[in-house]
C-alpha positions as CSV (number, residue, x, y, z in Angstrom):
1,M,0.0,0.0,0.0
2,T,1.1,3.5,-0.7
3,K,1.4,6.0,2.1
4,P,-1.1,9.0,1.7
5,R,0.7,12.1,0.6
6,T,0.8,15.0,3.1
7,Y,0.9,18.7,2.0
8,T,2.3,21.6,3.9
9,P,-0.1,24.3,5.1
10,E,1.7,26.8,2.9
11,L,1.0,24.8,-0.2
12,R,-2.7,24.4,0.8
13,E,-3.0,28.1,1.3
14,E,-1.4,29.0,-2.0
15,A,-3.5,26.4,-3.9
16,V,-6.7,27.9,-2.4
17,K,-5.5,31.4,-3.3
18,L,-5.1,30.3,-6.9
19,V,-8.8,29.3,-7.0
20,L,-10.4,32.0,-4.8
21,A,-8.2,35.0,-5.4
22,Q,-6.8,34.5,-8.9
23,G,-10.0,33.0,-10.3
24,L,-8.5,29.8,-11.8
25,T,-10.7,26.7,-12.1
26,L,-10.1,23.7,-9.9
27,D,-8.8,21.7,-12.8
28,E,-6.3,24.4,-13.9
29,A,-5.0,25.0,-10.4
30,A,-4.7,21.3,-9.7
31,K,-2.7,20.8,-12.8
32,R,-0.4,23.8,-12.0
33,I,0.5,22.4,-8.6
34,A,0.3,18.8,-9.5
35,I,-2.2,17.7,-6.9
36,P,-5.5,15.7,-7.3
37,M,-8.4,17.9,-8.2
38,E,-10.6,16.3,-5.5
39,T,-8.0,17.3,-2.8
40,L,-8.0,20.9,-4.0
41,A,-11.8,20.9,-4.1
42,T,-11.9,19.8,-0.5
43,W,-9.4,22.6,0.6
44,V,-11.4,25.2,-1.3
45,K,-14.7,24.0,0.3
46,A,-13.1,24.1,3.7
47,A,-11.8,27.6,3.1
48,K,-15.2,28.9,2.0
49,L,-16.9,27.4,5.0
50,G,-14.2,28.8,7.3
51,N,-13.2,25.6,8.9
52,G,-9.7,27.0,9.7
53,A,-7.9,24.2,7.8
54,V,-6.4,26.8,5.3
55,T,-6.2,29.9,7.5
56,A,-2.8,31.6,8.0
57,P,-1.1,31.0,11.3
58,G,-2.4,33.3,14.0
59,S,-5.5,34.3,12.1
60,R,-9.1,33.4,13.2
61,T,-12.0,32.3,11.2
62,V,-15.2,34.3,10.7
63,P,-17.4,32.1,13.0
64,E,-14.8,32.5,15.8
65,L,-14.8,36.3,15.3
66,E,-18.6,36.5,15.2
67,A,-18.8,34.4,18.5
68,E,-16.4,36.8,20.1
69,V,-18.4,39.9,19.0
70,V,-21.6,38.3,20.5
71,R,-19.8,37.6,23.8
72,L,-18.3,41.1,23.9
73,R,-21.7,42.8,23.2
74,R,-23.3,40.8,26.0
75,E,-20.5,41.7,28.4
76,L,-20.8,45.4,27.3
77,A,-24.6,45.4,28.0
78,E,-24.1,44.0,31.5
79,T,-21.3,46.5,32.2
80,K,-23.5,49.4,31.1
81,M,-26.4,48.2,33.3
82,E,-24.0,48.0,36.3
83,R,-22.6,51.4,35.5
84,D,-26.2,52.9,35.4
85,I,-27.0,51.3,38.8
86,V,-23.9,52.8,40.4
87,K,-24.7,56.2,38.8
88,K,-28.3,56.2,40.1
89,A,-27.1,55.1,43.6
90,A,-24.5,57.9,43.7
91,A,-27.1,60.5,42.7
92,Y,-29.5,59.1,45.3
93,F,-26.9,59.2,48.1
94,A,-25.7,62.7,47.0
95,Q,-29.3,64.0,47.3
96,E,-29.7,62.3,50.7
97,S,-26.6,64.0,52.0
98,L,-27.9,67.5,51.3
99,P,-29.5,69.4,54.2
100,N,-33.3,69.0,54.6
101,T,-33.4,65.9,52.5
102,Q,-34.0,62.7,54.4
103,S,-35.1,59.4,53.1
104,R,-37.4,56.8,54.7
105,I,-34.9,54.1,53.9
106,R,-31.6,53.8,55.6
107,C,-28.4,53.9,53.4
108,D,-27.1,50.5,54.5
109,S,-30.3,48.8,53.3
110,I,-30.1,50.6,50.0
111,L,-26.5,49.5,49.5
112,R,-27.4,46.0,50.3
113,L,-30.2,46.0,47.8
114,L,-28.1,47.6,45.1
115,S,-25.3,45.1,45.6
116,C,-28.0,42.3,45.5
117,A,-29.4,43.6,42.3
118,V,-26.0,43.9,40.6
119,R,-25.0,40.5,41.6
120,L,-28.2,38.8,40.7
121,R,-28.8,40.9,37.6
122,F,-32.4,41.9,38.5
123,R,-34.0,38.8,36.8
124,A,-32.8,36.3,39.5
125,A,-33.4,38.8,42.3
126,A,-37.0,39.5,41.1
127,S,-37.7,35.8,41.0
128,M,-36.8,35.2,44.7
129,P,-39.9,35.6,46.9
130,G,-38.2,37.5,49.8
131,L,-36.5,39.9,47.5
132,K,-39.3,40.7,45.1
133,V,-40.6,43.8,47.0
134,R,-37.1,45.1,47.7
135,C,-36.0,44.7,44.1
136,L,-39.1,46.5,42.9
137,H,-38.1,49.4,45.1
138,V,-34.6,49.3,43.6
139,R,-36.1,49.4,40.1
140,R,-38.2,52.5,41.1
141,L,-35.0,54.1,42.3
142,M,-33.3,53.2,39.0
143,N,-36.2,54.8,37.0
144,A,-36.4,57.9,39.2
């Protein structure tokens, strides 16, 4: 039996470039490089799908980049929500520290509720029976 021939990643990349970038047909490119047309067709198909088999070293495929964008957008939304909570809390406490402005709720309980809301991201906090009323109050503070 003959041993299957292995090709270097550089050869694969150049062969795919012949087809995709230079516009040669599979048959023409395969004859130029002296490789089987089916092998080249497999490489081109993998490159079009973004499987990463033909990507340059250190580069990432489109699906990997899209997944990272989704993750970063989700993280940014959470960070913005946390920032807004802290902004509203700072404004609330600044108003409370002014003369002739007193709140019915003590500062320590507000801090506890705010940290609870940030940690549990409102949804989980609102679903807990004991925290439901408190979280509604925090939401009212956020919307004030």
